[in-house]
C-alpha positions as CSV (number, residue, x, y, z in Angstrom):
1,M,12.4,-16.0,12.0
2,I,8.9,-14.2,11.6
3,R,7.1,-15.7,8.6
4,F,5.3,-13.1,6.7
5,R,2.9,-14.6,4.3
6,N,2.8,-13.1,0.7
7,P,-0.7,-13.1,-0.7
8,G,0.0,-9.7,-2.4
9,T,1.5,-6.4,-1.3
10,Q,-0.5,-3.7,-2.9
11,Y,-2.5,-1.4,-0.6
12,A,-5.3,-0.8,-2.9
13,T,-5.8,-4.7,-3.2
14,H,-5.9,-5.1,0.6
15,I,-8.5,-2.3,1.1
16,H,-10.6,-3.6,-1.9
17,I,-10.6,-7.2,-0.5
18,I,-11.6,-6.2,2.9
19,K,-14.5,-4.2,1.5
20,Q,-15.6,-6.8,-0.8
21,L,-15.5,-9.3,2.1
22,Y,-17.6,-7.1,4.2
23,N,-20.1,-6.6,1.4
24,R,-20.5,-10.5,1.4
25,V,-20.5,-11.4,4.8
26,G,-20.8,-8.1,6.9
27,G,-24.3,-9.2,8.2
28,Q,-22.9,-12.5,9.3
29,A,-21.8,-13.3,12.9
30,H,-18.8,-15.1,11.4
31,F,-17.1,-16.2,8.2
32,N,-14.8,-18.8,7.0
33,L,-12.1,-19.2,4.4
34,E,-14.5,-20.4,1.7
35,D,-16.6,-17.0,2.2
36,M,-13.4,-15.2,1.7
37,A,-12.4,-17.2,-1.5
38,I,-15.8,-16.3,-3.0
39,A,-15.4,-12.5,-2.0
40,I,-12.1,-12.3,-3.6
41,T,-12.6,-14.4,-6.8
42,Q,-16.0,-12.7,-7.5
43,A,-14.2,-9.3,-7.3
44,K,-11.8,-10.7,-9.8
45,L,-9.0,-10.2,-7.6
46,M,-7.7,-13.7,-7.9
47,T,-7.6,-16.1,-10.7
48,A,-6.9,-19.9,-11.1
49,Y,-6.0,-21.6,-14.6
50,G,-7.0,-18.3,-16.3
51,Y,-10.4,-18.1,-14.7
52,S,-11.8,-15.9,-12.0
53,G,-15.0,-16.0,-9.9
54,E,-16.8,-19.2,-9.1
55,E,-15.1,-20.9,-12.0
56,A,-11.8,-20.3,-10.5
57,I,-13.0,-21.8,-7.1
58,K,-14.1,-24.9,-8.9
59,L,-11.1,-25.6,-10.8
60,S,-8.7,-25.1,-7.9
61,K,-10.7,-27.4,-5.5
62,T,-8.5,-30.7,-4.7
63,E,-8.7,-33.5,-2.1
64,Q,-6.0,-31.9,-0.2
65,D,-6.4,-28.4,0.9
66,S,-2.5,-27.6,0.7
67,M,-2.9,-28.2,-3.1
68,N,-5.8,-25.9,-3.4
69,S,-4.2,-22.8,-4.8
70,T,-7.2,-20.4,-4.2
71,L,-7.7,-21.7,-0.7
72,M,-3.7,-21.3,0.2
73,N,-3.9,-17.6,-1.2
74,V,-7.1,-16.9,0.9
75,K,-5.4,-18.3,3.9
76,M,-2.3,-16.0,3.4
77,Y,-4.8,-13.0,3.1
78,A,-6.5,-14.2,6.3
79,E,-3.1,-14.3,8.1
80,L,-1.9,-10.8,6.8
81,F,-5.4,-9.3,7.8
82,R,-5.2,-11.0,11.3
83,M,-1.5,-9.5,11.7
84,L,-3.1,-6.0,10.7
85,G,-5.9,-6.6,13.4
86,W,-8.8,-6.4,10.9
87,I,-10.1,-10.0,11.5
88,A,-9.6,-12.2,14.3
89,P,-10.8,-15.8,15.3
90,Y,-14.6,-15.8,16.4
91,E,-14.0,-18.3,19.1
92,E,-11.1,-18.4,21.7
93,N,-10.0,-21.9,21.2
94,S,-10.0,-22.1,17.3
95,S,-8.6,-20.3,14.5
96,Y,-11.7,-20.4,12.4
97,P,-14.2,-19.3,11.8
98,L,-13.3,-15.5,11.5
99,A,-15.0,-12.3,12.5
100,F,-14.3,-8.6,11.8
101,T,-12.6,-6.5,14.6
102,Y,-13.4,-3.0,15.5
103,I,-10.5,-1.6,13.3
104,G,-11.3,-3.9,10.6
105,L,-14.8,-2.7,10.3
106,H,-13.7,0.9,10.2
107,I,-11.4,0.0,7.3
108,A,-14.2,-1.8,5.5
109,L,-16.8,0.9,6.0
110,S,-14.4,3.8,5.3
111,K,-15.9,6.3,2.8
112,N,-12.8,8.6,2.8
113,D,-9.0,7.8,2.5
114,C,-8.2,5.2,5.2
115,S,-4.4,5.1,4.3
116,R,-3.4,6.7,7.9
117,L,-5.5,4.0,9.7
118,Y,-3.7,1.2,7.4
119,E,-0.4,2.8,8.5
120,Q,-1.5,2.5,12.1
121,S,-2.6,-1.0,11.4
122,V,1.1,-1.8,10.3
123,L,2.6,-0.2,13.2
124,G,0.4,-2.2,15.4
125,I,1.8,-5.3,14.2
126,N,3.8,-7.3,17.0
127,N,4.7,-10.6,18.4
128,P,3.9,-12.5,20.5
129,T,0.0,-12.0,20.4
130,Q,-2.9,-14.2,22.0
131,F,-3.2,-15.8,18.5
132,N,0.5,-17.1,18.2
133,D,-0.5,-20.7,19.5
134,N,0.3,-22.3,15.9
135,M,3.0,-20.0,14.9
136,R,6.4,-21.5,14.1
137,Y,8.4,-18.5,15.5
138,N,8.7,-17.1,18.9
139,E,10.4,-13.6,18.2
140,Q,9.2,-10.9,20.6
141,T,9.3,-7.7,18.4
142,R,7.4,-5.0,17.1
143,F,8.8,-5.7,13.7
144,F,8.2,-2.4,11.6
145,K,9.6,-0.1,14.4
146,C,12.7,-2.4,14.6
147,A,13.0,-2.3,10.8
148,L,12.9,1.3,10.8
149,R,15.4,1.6,13.6
150,T,17.7,-1.0,11.7
151,L,17.5,1.0,8.5
152,V,18.4,4.2,10.3
153,D,21.3,2.6,12.2
154,L,22.8,0.9,8.9
155,G,23.1,4.3,6.9
156,G,19.4,4.3,5.5
157,V,19.8,1.5,3.0
158,M,19.6,-2.3,3.3
159,Y,19.3,-5.4,0.9
160,K,16.2,-7.4,1.4
161,H,17.9,-10.5,2.7
162,E,19.4,-8.4,5.6
163,L,16.0,-8.1,6.8
164,C,15.7,-12.0,7.3
165,L,19.4,-11.9,8.9
166,G,18.4,-9.0,11.2
167,P,15.0,-7.7,12.4
168,M,13.1,-10.4,11.2
169,G,14.7,-12.8,13.6
170,L,15.3,-10.5,16.5
171,N,13.9,-10.0,20.2
172,D,14.0,-6.3,19.9
173,E,13.6,-5.4,23.4
174,D,17.1,-7.0,24.1
175,E,19.6,-4.1,23.4
176,T,22.7,-6.5,23.4
177,A,20.9,-8.7,20.9
178,Y,20.2,-5.9,18.7
179,Q,23.7,-4.3,18.8
180,N,25.1,-7.9,17.9
181,M,22.7,-7.9,15.0
182,L,23.9,-4.6,13.6
183,Q,27.5,-5.8,14.0
184,S,26.8,-9.1,12.2
185,I,25.3,-7.3,9.2
186,R,28.2,-4.8,9.0
187,G,30.6,-7.7,9.0
188,I,28.7,-9.5,6.0
189,R,28.6,-6.2,3.9
190,G,31.2,-5.8,1.3
191,S,31.2,-9.4,0.2
192,Q,28.6,-11.1,-1.9
193,R,30.0,-14.5,-0.9
194,R,29.5,-13.5,2.7
195,L,25.9,-12.5,2.2
196,R,25.1,-15.6,0.1
197,D,26.7,-18.0,2.8
198,A,24.8,-16.3,5.6
199,F,21.5,-16.3,3.8
200,I,22.0,-20.0,2.9
201,D,22.9,-20.8,6.4
202,L,19.8,-19.1,7.6
203,A,17.6,-21.1,5.5
204,V,19.2,-24.4,6.4
205,S,18.7,-23.5,10.2
206,L,15.0,-22.8,9.5
207,H,14.5,-25.9,7.6
208,M,13.4,-23.9,4.6
209,G,14.4,-23.3,1.0
210,T,16.2,-20.0,0.1
211,T,13.3,-19.1,-2.2
212,S,10.6,-19.4,0.6
213,V,13.0,-17.3,2.8
214,D,13.4,-14.8,0.1
215,N,9.5,-14.7,-0.5
216,S,9.1,-13.9,3.2
217,T,10.5,-10.4,2.7
218,R,7.9,-9.3,0.1
219,T,5.1,-8.5,2.4
220,P,7.3,-6.5,4.9
221,V,8.8,-4.5,1.9
222,G,5.5,-3.9,0.3
223,L,3.9,-2.8,3.6
224,M,6.7,-0.2,4.2
225,K,6.4,1.1,0.7
226,N,2.6,1.3,1.0
227,C,3.1,3.6,4.1
228,G,5.6,5.6,2.4
229,W,8.6,4.7,4.7
230,V,10.9,3.2,2.1
231,E,11.6,3.3,-1.5
232,S,13.5,1.0,-3.9
233,V,16.8,2.3,-5.1
234,N,19.8,0.8,-7.0
235,N,22.7,0.6,-4.7
236,R,26.3,-0.8,-5.6
237,T,28.1,0.2,-2.4
238,L,26.8,-2.4,0.0
239,Y,28.0,-5.5,-1.9
240,G,30.1,-4.2,-4.8
241,R,27.5,-4.5,-7.5
242,S,24.2,-2.8,-8.4
243,M,21.5,-4.4,-6.4
244,T,17.9,-3.3,-5.8
245,C,17.6,-2.2,-2.0
246,I,15.3,-0.3,0.1
247,Q,16.1,3.1,1.4
248,I,14.3,4.9,4.3
249,T,12.4,8.0,3.1
250,P,12.4,11.4,5.0
251,Y,9.0,10.4,6.0
252,G,10.0,7.0,7.2
253,R,12.6,8.8,9.4
254,A,9.9,11.1,10.9
255,V,7.8,8.2,11.6
256,Y,10.6,6.4,13.4
257,E,11.3,9.7,15.4
258,S,7.7,9.7,16.6
259,L,7.8,6.2,17.7
260,Q,10.7,6.9,19.8
261,N,8.5,9.1,21.9
262,M,5.6,6.6,22.5
263,C,5.0,4.1,25.2
264,D,5.2,0.7,23.3
265,L,3.0,-1.7,25.2
266,R,3.6,-5.4,24.5
267,L,1.5,-8.5,25.5
268,A,3.6,-9.6,28.6
269,Q,3.4,-6.1,30.1
270,Y,-0.3,-5.7,29.5
271,E,-1.1,-9.1,31.3
272,S,0.7,-8.0,34.2
273,F,-1.9,-5.3,34.9
274,D,-5.4,-5.9,36.6
275,K,-8.6,-5.8,34.7
276,P,-9.5,-2.1,35.1
277,V,-6.0,-1.1,33.8
278,Q,-6.2,-3.6,31.0
279,D,-9.6,-2.2,29.9
280,A,-8.2,1.3,29.9
281,L,-5.3,0.4,27.9
282,I,-7.5,-1.4,25.5
283,R,-9.5,1.8,24.9
284,L,-6.6,4.0,24.8
285,G,-4.6,1.8,22.3
286,T,-7.6,1.5,19.9
287,Y,-8.8,5.2,20.2
288,S,-5.2,6.6,19.9
289,M,-4.9,4.6,16.4
290,F,-8.0,6.5,15.4
291,E,-6.7,9.9,16.6
292,R,-3.4,9.5,14.8
293,A,-5.2,8.5,11.7
294,G,-7.2,11.6,11.6
295,Y,-10.4,10.5,13.0
296,D,-12.8,12.9,14.9
297,M,-12.5,11.5,18.5
298,A,-14.6,14.3,20.2
299,G,-17.1,11.6,21.4
300,A,-14.5,9.7,23.2
301,R,-12.3,12.5,24.4
302,D,-13.6,12.3,28.1
303,E,-13.1,8.8,28.3
304,M,-9.7,8.9,26.8
305,R,-8.7,11.7,29.5
306,A,-10.0,9.4,32.4
307,D,-8.1,6.5,30.9
308,R,-4.9,8.4,30.6
309,A,-5.2,9.4,34.2
310,L,-5.7,5.7,35.3
311,C,-2.6,4.7,33.2
312,A,-0.3,7.8,34.0
313,D,2.4,5.8,35.7
314,I,2.4,3.4,32.7
315,L,2.5,6.1,29.9
316,G,4.9,8.3,31.4
317,G,3.2,11.2,29.6
318,K,3.6,9.6,26.3
319,D,1.2,8.5,23.6
320,L,0.5,4.7,23.5
321,L,1.6,2.5,20.8
322,F,-0.7,-0.6,21.3
323,S,-3.1,-2.3,18.8
324,P,-5.5,-4.4,20.9
325,C,-7.2,-5.7,17.8
326,A,-3.9,-7.1,16.5
327,T,-2.8,-8.5,19.8
328,L,-5.9,-9.7,22.0
329,R,-8.9,-11.9,21.5
330,R,-11.7,-10.3,20.0
331,A,-14.1,-10.7,22.8
332,R,-11.9,-9.1,25.3
333,V,-11.5,-6.2,23.3
334,E,-15.1,-5.6,22.6
335,A,-15.8,-6.1,26.2
336,A,-13.3,-3.2,27.1
337,L,-14.9,-0.9,24.5
338,G,-18.4,-1.7,25.6
339,I,-19.7,-3.1,22.4
340,Q,-21.0,-6.3,21.1
341,F,-20.8,-7.0,17.4
342,V,-22.5,-10.4,17.4
343,A,-25.7,-11.0,19.1
344,G,-26.7,-14.3,17.6
345,N,-25.5,-16.9,15.1
346,N,-26.4,-14.7,12.1
347,E,-27.2,-11.2,13.4
348,R,-24.9,-8.4,14.0
349,C,-25.4,-5.5,16.4
350,S,-25.2,-2.0,15.5
351,F,-22.0,-0.2,16.7
352,G,-20.7,3.3,17.1
353,T,-18.1,4.3,14.4
354,F,-15.8,7.2,14.4
355,Q,-15.9,9.4,11.4
356,S,-12.7,10.1,9.6
357,T,-11.8,13.9,9.2
358,V,-9.5,13.2,6.3
359,S,-12.3,14.6,4.0
360,E,-12.1,17.8,5.9
361,R,-8.4,17.8,5.7
362,E,-8.5,17.2,1.8
363,A,-11.0,20.1,1.2
364,L,-8.5,21.4,-1.2
365,A,-8.2,18.2,-3.0
366,V,-10.9,18.6,-5.5
367,T,-10.6,15.7,-8.0
368,Q,-11.6,16.2,-11.5
369,T,-13.4,13.2,-12.9
370,W,-13.3,12.7,-16.7
371,D,-16.2,10.8,-18.3
372,L,-15.3,8.2,-21.0
373,N,-18.2,8.9,-23.1
374,I,-16.7,10.2,-26.5
375,P,-16.8,7.8,-29.6
376,E,-12.9,7.5,-30.0
377,G,-10.5,5.1,-31.8
378,A,-6.9,4.5,-30.9
379,A,-4.3,6.6,-32.4
380,T,-2.6,3.6,-34.0
381,E,-0.3,5.6,-36.2
382,L,1.6,6.9,-33.2
383,L,2.1,3.2,-31.9
384,T,5.3,2.2,-33.7
385,E,7.8,1.6,-30.9
386,S,8.6,-2.0,-29.7
387,E,7.1,-1.0,-26.2
388,D,4.0,0.0,-28.0
389,I,3.5,-3.2,-29.8
390,E,4.4,-5.3,-26.7
391,F,1.6,-3.5,-24.8
392,L,-0.9,-3.9,-27.6
393,N,-0.2,-7.4,-27.7
394,Y,-0.7,-8.1,-24.1
395,V,-4.1,-6.1,-24.1
396,N,-5.1,-8.2,-27.0
397,E,-4.2,-11.4,-25.1
398,L,-6.3,-10.4,-22.3
399,K,-9.3,-9.5,-24.3
400,A,-9.1,-12.8,-26.1
401,S,-9.2,-14.4,-22.7
402,G,-12.5,-13.0,-22.2
403,H,-11.8,-10.2,-19.8
404,S,-13.6,-7.0,-19.7
405,S,-12.2,-3.5,-19.9
406,A,-12.4,-3.0,-16.1
407,D,-10.8,-6.4,-15.6
408,I,-8.0,-5.7,-17.9
409,V,-7.3,-2.1,-16.2
410,T,-7.2,-4.1,-12.8
411,L,-4.8,-6.9,-14.3
412,L,-2.5,-4.2,-16.0
413,F,-2.3,-2.1,-12.7
414,E,-1.2,-5.1,-10.7
415,Y,1.1,-6.3,-13.5
416,Y,3.1,-2.9,-13.3
417,A,3.1,-2.8,-9.6
418,D,6.8,-3.3,-9.4
419,A,7.8,-1.6,-12.6
420,T,11.1,0.3,-12.7
421,Q,11.9,3.4,-14.7
422,T,13.0,1.3,-17.7
423,T,9.4,-0.2,-18.0
424,F,7.2,2.4,-16.3
425,Y,8.6,5.5,-18.6
426,P,7.8,3.9,-21.9
427,L,4.4,2.5,-20.6
428,I,3.1,6.1,-19.7
429,A,4.5,7.4,-23.2
430,T,2.4,4.4,-24.8
431,L,-0.8,5.4,-23.0
432,F,-0.7,8.9,-24.0
433,K,-0.1,7.9,-27.5
434,I,-3.1,5.7,-27.4
435,M,-5.1,8.8,-26.4
436,G,-3.8,10.6,-29.4
437,F,-1.0,12.7,-28.0
438,R,2.4,12.5,-29.6
439,C,4.5,11.6,-26.8
440,S,8.1,10.6,-26.3
441,F,10.0,9.4,-23.1
442,S,13.5,10.1,-21.8
443,R,15.8,6.8,-21.6
444,P,17.2,6.4,-18.0
445,G,20.7,8.0,-17.9
446,D,19.8,10.6,-20.5
447,N,20.9,13.6,-18.7
448,G,20.1,16.0,-21.7
449,A,16.4,15.8,-21.1
450,R,15.1,17.4,-17.9
451,W,11.7,15.9,-18.0
452,D,10.8,12.1,-18.0
453,A,8.5,12.4,-21.0
454,I,6.9,15.1,-23.1
455,I,3.8,15.5,-25.1
456,D,5.1,17.1,-28.3
457,D,2.4,19.7,-29.6
458,P,2.9,22.2,-32.2
459,V,1.8,24.9,-29.8
460,R,1.1,23.5,-26.4
461,S,3.6,20.9,-25.5
462,I,3.3,19.3,-21.9
463,P,6.4,18.1,-19.8
464,I,5.8,15.1,-17.8
465,E,7.4,14.1,-14.4
466,I,6.9,10.4,-13.9
467,K,7.5,8.4,-10.8
468,S,7.7,4.6,-11.2
469,P,6.3,2.5,-8.2
470,T,9.9,1.3,-7.4
471,E,10.8,5.1,-6.9
472,E,8.0,6.1,-5.1
473,P,4.5,4.2,-4.9
474,H,2.6,7.4,-4.0
475,L,3.4,10.8,-5.8
476,S,5.0,13.0,-3.4
477,I,5.4,16.8,-3.0
478,K,8.8,16.2,-4.6
479,A,7.2,15.2,-7.8
480,I,5.0,18.3,-7.8
481,R,8.0,20.5,-7.2
482,Q,10.0,18.8,-10.2
483,A,6.8,19.2,-12.4
484,L,7.2,22.9,-11.7
485,E,10.8,22.9,-12.5
486,N,10.1,21.2,-15.8
487,K,7.7,23.9,-16.8
488,I,10.1,26.6,-15.9
489,I,13.0,24.9,-17.9
490,L,10.8,24.1,-21.0
491,L,9.7,27.9,-21.1
492,S,13.2,29.1,-20.7
493,R,14.9,26.7,-23.1
494,G,12.1,26.8,-25.7
495,T,13.0,23.4,-27.0
496,H,9.3,22.6,-27.6
497,A,6.6,25.2,-28.2
498,T,4.4,25.8,-25.4
499,M,2.5,28.6,-23.4
500,P,2.4,29.5,-19.7
501,E,-1.2,28.7,-19.2
502,V,-0.6,24.9,-20.5
503,S,-0.4,22.4,-17.7
504,T,2.7,20.5,-16.6
505,L,1.9,16.9,-15.3
506,A,3.1,14.7,-12.5
507,V,2.3,10.9,-13.2
508,G,2.8,8.1,-10.8
509,Y,1.3,4.7,-9.7
510,Y,-0.8,6.1,-6.9
511,M,-2.4,9.4,-6.1
512,P,-0.4,11.2,-3.3
513,N,-0.8,9.9,0.4
514,E,-1.2,13.5,1.6
515,R,-3.6,14.9,-0.9
516,A,-4.4,18.0,1.0
517,E,-0.7,19.1,1.2
518,V,-0.1,18.3,-2.4
519,S,-3.4,20.3,-3.5
520,R,-2.3,23.2,-1.4
521,L,1.1,23.2,-2.8
522,I,-0.4,23.2,-6.4
523,S,-2.7,26.1,-5.4
524,D,0.3,28.0,-4.1
525,I,2.3,27.3,-7.1
526,K,-0.6,28.7,-9.3
527,V,-0.9,31.8,-7.1
528,T,2.9,32.6,-7.1
529,Y,3.9,31.5,-10.6
530,G,0.6,31.2,-12.5
531,Y,1.4,27.6,-13.6
532,K,-1.0,24.7,-13.6
533,I,0.0,21.3,-12.3
534,G,-1.9,18.2,-13.1
535,V,-1.6,15.0,-11.3
536,I,-2.6,11.6,-12.7
537,D,-2.3,8.1,-11.3
538,L,-1.6,4.9,-13.5
539,K,-5.2,3.5,-13.0
540,S,-6.7,6.5,-14.4
541,L,-4.3,6.5,-17.4
542,L,-5.0,2.8,-18.1
543,S,-8.7,3.5,-17.7
544,L,-8.5,6.1,-20.4
545,A,-6.3,4.1,-22.7
546,I,-8.1,0.8,-22.4
547,S,-11.7,2.3,-22.7
548,I,-10.3,3.8,-26.2
549,L,-8.8,0.3,-27.2
550,I,-11.5,-2.0,-26.1
551,D,-14.7,0.0,-25.8
552,E,-13.9,2.8,-28.3
553,R,-14.8,5.6,-26.0
554,G,-12.7,8.5,-25.1
555,F,-12.7,11.7,-23.3
556,E,-12.6,15.3,-24.0
557,K,-8.7,15.9,-24.7
558,E,-8.8,19.6,-24.4
559,N,-9.1,19.1,-20.8
560,L,-5.6,17.8,-20.4
561,Y,-4.0,21.1,-21.4
562,G,-5.6,22.9,-18.6
563,L,-5.7,20.1,-16.0
564,E,-4.9,21.6,-12.5
565,G,-5.0,19.4,-9.5
566,L,-5.8,15.6,-9.4
567,M,-7.8,13.7,-12.0
568,N,-9.8,10.5,-12.0
569,A,-11.1,8.5,-14.8
570,H,-11.6,4.9,-13.7
571,I,-13.8,2.4,-15.7
572,L,-17.0,1.4,-13.8
573,R,-18.2,-2.1,-13.7
574,N,-21.7,-1.2,-13.9
575,R,-21.2,0.3,-17.5
576,E,-20.4,-3.1,-18.9
């Protein structure tokens, strides 16, 4: 069974770490795990014994590396980034030190949204690779393609342990084995005992504890959620009781359909070709990832055309699915691309980069930035619910531990990464109350309330559509449409006083992946109906609330009533 390490599953954290790592070691020929540990802890993305930064590294040092919590977590990040094709061994015959790959450098240096290149990196994960010498598994699979296929074939919903019993332990090019796997899972379904027994048997066969096997599902599920392919749902039909399962999204189905029409190149097939064809496949695989991710490939168009002609019999007229940086040794990829990153032991050559065109695609996605510069105190008279008190106590504990307001926002953002509706809805209401708005939320199952929360104002009430991270990590077009429905129903029913020109809000964990499409829809709604829709992510709300609680600095509240489009209000560290 494929062992997916579990250092952390959040997209924002992955991107932040790779950028912080580049800021620290980007000028070096290579780096080691200690360099990674310093970069991560100095960015306060990892703690040990309640401390972050260099103090955390000192406290976690032990005589045995296996007991060093910081080092072990860093090793897991290194393995994940290697699987994504962002870093690779510097030398051919040793796992360490490490160096950035061509794809990894584009992620680290990205100025615009890089979620689509992240998605291509996830799709590029495959086994075996030229780095698999020390791996304890031998599956031959492009796991995420196989996982999406399995989801589709099993009715769109799976329990996480079915990933272990199915696609994580499968050679996906063996159709007979694949069909037998489906039959096995279908035979387990309907009985919790059969599921438990099958899972225990698997753990025993792997010489692993059941907890360790269970933990191995976190990263694949997290990566699929980050890409918008799956969402968490409560399902009681699979095993007779309510269980948190993953369900493929319409976008996930569309991605799988697109994969069906691609030439999926694996290591063994690649190694069967002569060097000129291998070089062409390396270039095509790399450049095609950029092209699908929305990068401007005009400078490489002629070379891609020539390489496609050379590989025409292999491709069969299809696009190439192949991530050389995730599959092949670094020096081989660089040679085919005609680049050399490393000129000496501590010198890095310049290299050509492709520019993302995402900023052009997102020209409509103008984001309002709210400055936190108004003296403000928390509206404590509104904070009377048990959820309010619990949140305030947690913030006070973090403050007492010496964390800055920016640190607290980061820690809280990570803390609520897996929040369900039951936790997330009251959290959003609490944050708006701290900002001085009288806000109430709807309990899950309350079918009488059309909106998830509402800011109750004597004249300008604002309905709020909320999406918890377990519903959808990134706000979607569906959330925007529901925000519009909330506004229409509120005006129609008149249960709270409001006016047509007052905004209706959509609030979620992350901003939408496809911001241009969302912004275009918001613009179309304004033109057609005359209604304004505002979009806010959790980190912005946390920044507003924590700034008020800790720094006693707020924002111009009048802006909320007329918010249209996306809003940003993050606390910056250089303000501390």
